[in-house]
C-alpha positions as CSV (number, residue, x, y, z in Angstrom):
1,M,122.8,50.0,174.7
2,Y,121.4,47.2,172.5
3,L,118.1,45.2,172.8
4,V,117.9,41.9,171.0
5,T,114.4,40.4,170.3
6,I,113.4,37.2,168.6
7,Y,110.0,36.6,167.0
8,T,108.7,33.0,167.1
9,N,105.4,31.2,167.2
10,D,105.4,31.9,170.9
11,G,105.5,35.7,170.3
12,E,108.3,38.2,171.0
13,I,111.1,37.2,173.4
14,V,113.8,39.6,174.6
15,I,117.0,37.6,174.7
16,H,119.5,40.4,175.4
17,S,119.0,43.6,177.4
18,P,121.3,46.6,177.8
19,Y,120.1,47.3,181.3
20,A,122.1,46.3,184.5
21,N,121.5,42.9,185.9
22,A,119.5,41.8,182.9
23,V,120.0,38.9,180.5
24,K,123.1,39.2,178.3
25,L,124.0,37.0,175.3
26,I,127.5,35.6,175.2
27,D,129.8,37.4,172.7
28,P,127.0,38.9,170.5
29,T,128.8,40.2,167.4
30,I,127.4,41.8,164.2
31,D,129.4,41.9,161.0
32,F,128.2,44.7,158.7
33,G,129.0,44.7,154.9
34,L,128.5,47.1,152.1
35,S,125.9,47.1,149.4
36,L,124.5,43.6,148.6
37,E,126.8,41.8,151.2
38,V,124.6,40.1,153.7
39,D,125.2,41.2,157.3
40,K,125.9,38.5,159.9
41,F,124.9,38.3,163.6
42,T,126.4,35.6,165.8
43,F,126.1,34.9,169.5
44,Q,126.0,32.1,172.1
45,M,123.4,31.3,174.7
46,L,122.9,28.8,177.6
47,P,119.9,26.6,178.3
48,T,118.9,29.0,181.1
49,F,118.6,31.9,178.7
50,P,115.1,33.0,177.6
51,G,114.2,31.8,174.1
52,Y,116.8,29.0,174.2
53,S,114.3,26.3,173.1
54,S,112.3,28.6,170.8
55,I,114.9,29.3,168.1
56,D,114.5,27.5,164.8
57,A,116.5,27.8,161.6
58,L,115.0,30.1,158.9
59,T,111.6,30.7,160.7
60,T,112.8,32.6,163.8
61,R,113.2,36.3,163.0
62,I,115.5,38.6,165.1
63,T,116.2,42.3,165.5
64,V,118.9,44.3,167.3
65,K,117.8,47.8,168.4
66,N,120.0,50.6,169.6
67,I,118.0,52.0,172.5
68,Q,120.0,55.2,172.5
69,T,119.0,56.1,168.9
70,D,115.8,54.1,168.8
71,K,117.1,52.6,165.6
72,I,117.0,48.9,164.4
73,V,120.6,48.2,163.4
74,F,120.1,44.6,162.4
75,S,117.0,42.7,161.2
76,G,116.9,39.3,159.8
77,R,116.5,35.6,160.6
78,V,118.3,32.7,162.3
79,V,120.0,30.5,159.7
80,L,122.1,28.2,161.8
81,P,121.4,27.2,165.4
82,K,124.2,24.8,166.5
83,E,123.9,23.1,169.9
84,S,127.2,22.0,171.4
85,F,129.0,20.8,174.6
86,S,132.1,22.6,175.8
87,E,135.1,20.9,177.2
88,D,133.9,21.4,180.7
89,G,130.5,19.7,179.8
90,T,128.5,22.9,179.5
91,L,125.6,22.8,177.0
92,F,125.2,25.9,174.8
93,K,124.0,27.1,171.4
94,E,125.9,29.0,168.8
95,I,123.5,31.0,166.7
96,T,124.2,32.5,163.3
97,C,121.8,35.0,161.8
98,E,121.6,36.8,158.4
99,S,120.1,40.2,157.5
100,E,117.1,40.7,155.3
101,K,119.3,40.8,152.2
102,G,119.5,37.0,152.6
103,Y,115.8,36.8,151.7
104,L,116.8,37.6,148.1
105,N,118.1,34.0,147.9
106,D,114.7,32.6,148.6
107,S,113.3,33.3,145.2
108,I,114.1,32.2,141.6
109,Q,113.7,34.6,138.7
110,S,111.6,33.7,135.7
111,Y,112.9,34.0,132.2
112,Y,112.7,37.6,131.0
113,K,113.9,39.5,128.0
114,A,114.4,43.2,129.0
115,Q,114.4,45.6,126.1
116,N,113.6,49.3,125.8
117,I,113.1,49.8,129.5
118,T,115.0,51.9,132.0
119,P,117.3,50.4,134.7
120,K,114.7,51.4,137.3
121,Q,112.0,49.5,135.4
122,F,114.4,46.5,135.1
123,F,115.2,46.6,138.8
124,T,111.5,46.9,139.7
125,H,110.6,43.9,137.6
126,I,113.2,41.8,139.4
127,I,111.9,42.8,142.9
128,Q,108.3,42.3,141.8
129,E,109.1,38.8,140.7
130,H,110.8,38.1,144.0
131,N,107.8,39.4,146.0
132,K,105.4,37.0,144.1
133,Q,107.2,34.0,145.6
134,V,107.9,34.9,149.3
135,E,106.1,35.7,152.5
136,E,105.1,39.3,153.3
137,H,108.0,39.9,155.7
138,K,110.5,38.9,153.0
139,Q,109.1,41.3,150.4
140,F,110.7,44.7,149.4
141,L,109.3,47.9,148.0
142,V,111.5,49.6,145.4
143,G,112.5,53.0,146.8
144,T,115.1,55.3,145.3
145,V,116.9,54.2,142.1
146,E,119.7,56.5,141.0
147,V,121.6,54.2,138.7
148,T,121.2,54.6,135.0
149,N,123.4,54.3,131.8
150,S,124.2,56.5,128.9
151,T,121.0,55.6,127.0
152,D,118.8,55.0,130.1
153,N,117.9,51.7,128.3
154,V,118.4,48.1,129.3
155,Y,118.8,45.2,126.9
156,K,119.3,42.0,129.0
157,F,118.1,38.5,129.5
158,I,117.2,37.1,132.9
159,D,118.1,33.5,133.6
160,D,115.3,31.4,134.9
161,T,117.6,29.3,137.1
162,A,119.2,32.2,139.0
163,T,118.1,33.5,142.4
164,T,117.0,37.1,142.8
165,Y,120.3,37.8,144.8
166,E,122.4,36.4,141.9
167,T,120.4,38.3,139.3
168,I,120.8,41.6,141.1
169,K,124.5,41.1,141.5
170,E,125.2,40.0,137.9
171,K,122.6,41.9,135.9
172,C,122.4,45.1,137.9
173,L,125.5,45.8,140.1
174,E,128.2,44.2,137.9
175,T,126.8,45.7,134.7
176,F,125.6,49.2,135.7
177,G,127.4,49.6,139.1
178,G,125.9,51.2,142.2
179,E,125.1,49.8,145.6
180,I,122.0,48.2,147.3
181,R,120.6,49.7,150.5
182,I,117.8,48.4,152.7
183,R,115.8,50.9,154.5
184,R,113.1,50.2,157.2
185,G,110.1,52.4,157.6
186,E,106.4,52.2,158.5
187,G,106.6,48.4,158.6
188,V,108.0,48.2,155.0
189,N,111.5,47.2,153.8
190,F,112.5,49.6,151.1
191,I,115.3,48.5,148.7
192,D,117.3,51.3,147.0
193,W,119.7,51.1,144.1
194,L,122.0,54.0,144.6
195,N,125.1,55.3,142.9
196,S,126.7,55.4,146.4
197,S,125.2,55.0,149.8
198,G,126.5,56.7,153.0
199,M,127.4,60.3,154.0
200,N,130.3,62.3,155.2
201,G,130.6,61.8,159.0
202,S,131.9,64.5,161.3
203,Q,133.6,62.2,163.8
204,T,137.3,61.9,163.0
205,I,139.6,59.0,163.9
206,E,142.9,60.1,165.3
207,L,145.8,58.7,167.3
208,K,145.6,59.7,171.0
209,K,141.9,60.5,170.6
210,N,139.9,57.4,169.6
211,M,142.2,55.3,167.4
212,L,143.5,52.1,169.2
213,S,145.2,50.4,166.3
214,V,145.5,50.6,162.5
215,S,147.0,48.5,159.7
216,R,147.1,49.1,156.0
217,T,147.2,46.7,153.1
218,M,147.8,47.8,149.4
219,D,146.8,45.0,147.1
220,P,146.9,44.9,143.2
221,N,143.5,43.3,142.8
222,E,142.0,41.7,139.6
223,I,144.3,43.5,137.2
224,I,143.6,43.1,133.5
225,T,146.5,43.9,131.1
226,I,144.9,42.2,128.1
227,L,141.3,43.1,127.8
228,K,138.8,41.1,125.7
229,P,135.7,43.3,125.4
230,R,132.4,41.7,124.6
231,G,129.1,43.2,123.6
232,A,125.5,41.9,123.3
233,R,124.9,38.4,122.0
234,I,124.4,38.1,118.2
235,E,120.8,37.1,117.6
236,A,120.1,34.1,115.5
237,P,118.8,34.8,112.0
238,E,115.0,35.1,111.9
239,G,113.3,31.8,111.7
240,E,116.3,29.9,113.0
241,T,116.7,28.4,116.4
242,S,119.8,27.1,118.2
243,D,120.4,24.8,121.1
244,V,123.6,26.6,122.0
245,S,124.3,30.2,123.2
246,M,125.1,32.6,120.4
247,P,128.5,34.4,120.4
248,R,128.9,38.0,121.5
249,I,129.9,41.0,119.4
250,T,133.7,41.7,119.5
251,I,136.0,44.5,118.3
252,E,137.8,42.2,115.8
253,K,136.4,44.0,112.7
254,V,137.4,47.5,113.9
255,N,140.7,46.6,115.6
256,N,142.9,45.2,112.9
257,G,141.6,41.7,113.3
258,R,142.3,41.5,117.0
259,D,139.5,40.9,119.5
260,Y,141.5,42.3,122.4
261,L,143.4,45.4,123.6
262,I,146.7,45.5,125.5
263,D,147.7,48.0,128.1
264,E,151.5,47.9,127.6
265,Q,152.3,49.9,130.7
266,K,150.4,47.6,133.0
267,R,151.7,44.5,131.2
268,A,155.3,45.7,131.7
269,R,154.7,45.9,135.5
270,F,152.3,43.0,136.2
271,G,152.8,40.7,133.2
272,S,150.2,39.2,130.8
273,I,146.8,38.9,132.6
274,A,143.8,38.4,130.3
275,G,140.3,39.3,131.3
276,S,137.0,40.2,129.7
277,V,134.3,42.8,130.4
278,V,130.8,42.5,129.0
279,W,128.6,45.3,127.8
280,D,125.2,43.7,127.2
281,D,123.7,46.9,125.8
282,V,126.3,47.5,123.1
283,H,125.5,46.2,119.6
284,E,128.1,48.0,117.5
285,P,131.8,47.0,117.3
286,D,133.0,50.7,117.1
287,I,131.0,51.7,120.2
288,L,132.4,48.6,122.0
289,L,135.9,49.5,121.1
290,A,135.5,53.1,122.5
291,K,134.1,51.7,125.7
292,A,136.9,49.2,126.0
293,K,139.6,51.8,125.5
294,Q,137.9,54.1,128.1
295,W,137.6,51.2,130.6
296,L,141.3,50.2,130.1
297,A,142.5,53.7,130.5
298,S,140.6,54.3,133.8
299,Q,141.3,50.8,135.3
300,K,142.3,50.9,138.9
301,V,145.3,48.7,139.7
302,S,145.4,48.4,143.4
303,T,143.3,49.1,146.5
304,N,144.2,50.5,149.9
305,Q,142.4,48.9,152.8
306,F,142.7,49.9,156.5
307,Q,141.8,47.8,159.4
308,I,141.2,50.1,162.4
309,S,140.2,49.6,166.0
310,A,138.6,52.8,167.2
311,V,136.3,53.9,170.0
312,D,133.0,55.3,168.8
313,L,132.6,58.5,170.8
314,F,128.9,58.9,169.9
315,P,127.5,56.6,172.7
316,I,129.3,58.6,175.4
317,G,128.2,62.0,174.0
318,L,131.5,63.1,172.5
319,A,130.5,63.0,168.9
320,V,127.3,64.0,167.0
321,D,127.3,61.0,164.7
322,Q,128.2,57.4,165.0
323,F,130.1,55.0,162.7
324,E,128.0,53.3,160.0
325,V,129.0,51.2,157.0
326,G,129.1,53.4,153.9
327,N,129.9,56.6,155.6
328,W,133.1,58.6,155.1
329,H,135.4,59.7,158.0
330,V,138.7,61.6,158.2
331,V,141.4,59.2,159.5
332,K,144.7,60.7,160.8
333,N,147.9,58.9,161.7
334,K,151.1,60.7,161.0
335,W,153.2,57.6,161.5
336,L,151.5,56.0,158.5
337,G,151.4,59.3,156.6
338,L,147.6,59.1,156.8
339,D,145.3,62.1,156.7
340,E,142.5,61.1,154.4
341,N,138.7,61.0,154.1
342,I,138.1,57.2,153.8
343,R,135.0,55.2,153.6
344,I,133.9,52.5,156.0
345,V,133.3,49.3,153.9
346,G,132.9,46.9,156.8
347,M,132.3,47.0,160.6
348,Q,132.3,44.4,163.4
349,L,130.2,45.5,166.3
350,K,130.6,43.7,169.6
351,L,127.4,44.4,171.7
352,N,129.0,43.6,175.1
353,E,132.4,45.2,174.4
354,I,131.7,48.3,172.2
355,E,135.3,49.4,172.6
356,K,136.6,46.3,170.9
357,S,134.6,46.9,167.8
358,T,136.6,47.2,164.6
359,L,136.2,49.2,161.3
360,T,137.4,48.3,157.9
361,F,138.2,51.4,155.7
362,G,138.8,51.3,152.0
363,N,138.8,50.2,149.3
364,K,140.5,53.2,148.0
365,L,141.3,52.4,144.4
366,K,144.6,53.6,142.9
367,T,145.4,54.2,139.2
368,Q,148.6,53.0,137.6
369,E,150.2,56.5,138.0
370,Q,149.2,56.6,141.7
371,Y,150.5,53.1,142.2
372,N,153.9,54.0,140.6
373,A,154.1,57.2,142.7
374,D,153.4,55.2,145.9
375,I,156.2,52.8,145.0
376,S,158.6,55.6,144.3
377,S,157.6,57.4,147.4
378,A,158.1,54.2,149.5
379,K,161.5,53.6,148.1
380,S,162.5,57.2,148.8
381,S,161.1,57.0,152.3
382,V,163.1,53.9,153.1
383,T,166.3,55.5,151.9
384,T,165.6,58.6,154.0
385,M,164.6,56.7,157.2
386,A,167.7,54.5,157.0
387,S,169.9,57.5,157.9
388,G,168.0,58.3,161.1
389,V,166.8,54.8,162.2
390,E,168.4,54.9,165.7
391,Q,166.6,58.2,166.5
392,Q,163.3,56.9,165.1
393,Q,163.6,53.7,167.2
394,T,163.9,55.8,170.3
395,N,160.9,57.9,169.3
396,I,158.8,54.8,168.5
397,V,159.6,53.2,171.8
398,A,158.3,56.3,173.6
399,I,155.3,56.6,171.3
400,N,154.4,52.9,171.9
401,K,154.5,53.5,175.7
402,N,152.2,56.5,175.3
403,V,149.8,54.5,173.1
404,A,149.8,51.6,175.5
405,V,149.0,53.9,178.4
406,F,146.3,55.7,176.4
407,T,144.8,52.4,175.3
408,E,144.5,51.0,178.8
409,D,143.2,54.3,180.1
410,I,140.5,54.6,177.5
411,R,139.5,50.9,177.9
412,A,139.2,51.3,181.6
413,E,137.3,54.6,181.2
414,M,134.9,53.0,178.7
415,N,134.2,50.0,181.0
416,V,133.5,52.3,184.0
417,L,131.4,54.6,181.8
418,Q,129.4,51.8,180.2
419,K,128.5,50.4,183.6
420,S,127.6,53.8,184.9
421,F,125.5,54.5,181.9
422,A,123.6,51.2,182.2
423,D,122.9,51.7,185.9
424,I,121.9,55.3,185.5
425,F,119.7,54.5,182.5
426,N,117.9,51.8,184.4
427,N,117.0,54.0,187.4
428,F,116.8,57.5,185.8
429,S,115.3,57.4,182.3
430,A,115.4,61.1,181.9
431,M,119.1,61.4,182.4
432,E,119.7,60.7,178.8
433,N,118.8,64.3,178.0
434,E,121.7,65.6,180.0
435,F,124.5,63.5,178.3
436,N,125.2,66.3,175.8
437,T,126.9,68.2,178.7
438,F,129.6,65.6,178.8
439,T,132.1,67.8,176.9
440,S,135.2,66.5,178.5
441,I,134.8,63.0,180.1
442,I,138.4,62.8,181.3
443,H,138.7,66.2,183.1
444,E,135.1,66.4,184.4
445,Y,134.5,62.8,185.4
446,N,135.2,63.3,189.1
447,Q,133.0,66.5,189.2
448,R,130.1,64.6,187.6
449,I,130.3,61.8,190.2
450,T,130.2,64.4,192.9
451,A,127.2,66.1,191.2
452,L,125.4,62.8,190.9
453,E,125.9,62.0,194.6
454,N,124.7,65.4,195.6
455,T,121.6,65.1,193.4
456,I,120.7,61.7,194.9
457,N,121.3,62.8,198.5
458,G,119.2,65.9,197.8
459,G,116.3,63.6,196.9
460,S,115.3,65.6,193.8
461,G,114.1,62.4,192.2
462,N,114.2,63.8,188.7
463,G,117.2,61.7,187.6
464,R,119.2,64.6,186.2
465,V,122.8,65.3,186.7
């Protein structure tokens, strides 16, 4: 299903093929992240593999293509080729690659004072400065910019010691919010700054359908109960210079002499935890106070994150869309009280064992009221379940048996199906058009094998089932 190609001084070399009896990398795995997070691709290869001696750090580029969708799912460069001996004396290489977002670490921004320009113009300036310093394949073209602020005006300084990656993270995402997306088209890498990337997927994840396992973590994360808001830096008087950084505007003059705000409700639950938030474009203390109060009132106090192992039904024709980081999918598991539309924020894709790929869903932020309600609900649930624990244990044992049987069945079915798919694709390229008729792989599998045998014996030669 996936074709891996490296690009070296020797030209293009295919190092992994989806077709039967073709070269296969050892444990090829892609870890996808959201927004500015750099995707990682790792694998191992033996000296007999094509391209073994052609891979060099930073200069060897690599792509992973989904031949079913004709889409590049990973594009980047090799960053760490590590050659090792195993315990049995086998020589092999462990290769680590990073996606194109890693190119943003290859340039250093020049000093720049941004004033009276829009966030889009500010972002464009950063990317243009990056493009001046790097090779053509590392350059980006600014695409869609959705993010703005209340005034559509930026007042910021760019540090001349920070990388482009650090500058975008600090001066764009941490200040104005939004997410970074890389798009590939017509030989150009577009870089978008969106309010939110992704879409609502139609493929649901359910127990006894395609969910293999699920775990949930609720974590109070980076709580601030004592907020110290800070505005723009106070400019030095005209004609004066200073070797030190000037202080920032505070709320002390408009907040009874205190430069901080306290959220008493959150402090009663989590204790005294101080933190600061900076608004570089705010120059008036009263405006800073209003923004600080709004931020404190809307602060999220915990996140829900779900780690899910699920079978992607798209490759076998049982879903119209596939799992992608940033997309939202309905996840159902009645035993966890789960029936929500949740976002994929991370994904690990195993090219040789698609069924073992995992998804990370979340982070679903919770307010103080939601957090308290969850705690109360959990306490009530514990009390209620205690009265019927023996019956529940019996039910759980039965369910676990069903899940175990289901898991083994679907893994076996996937293995058989993947092998069949690879063999058929290699010999009958046109068969792909007929996969939409696979409406019920479990009930119709034997009938399709029979139909395939009849077609081959009949000598039609058109490769259709």
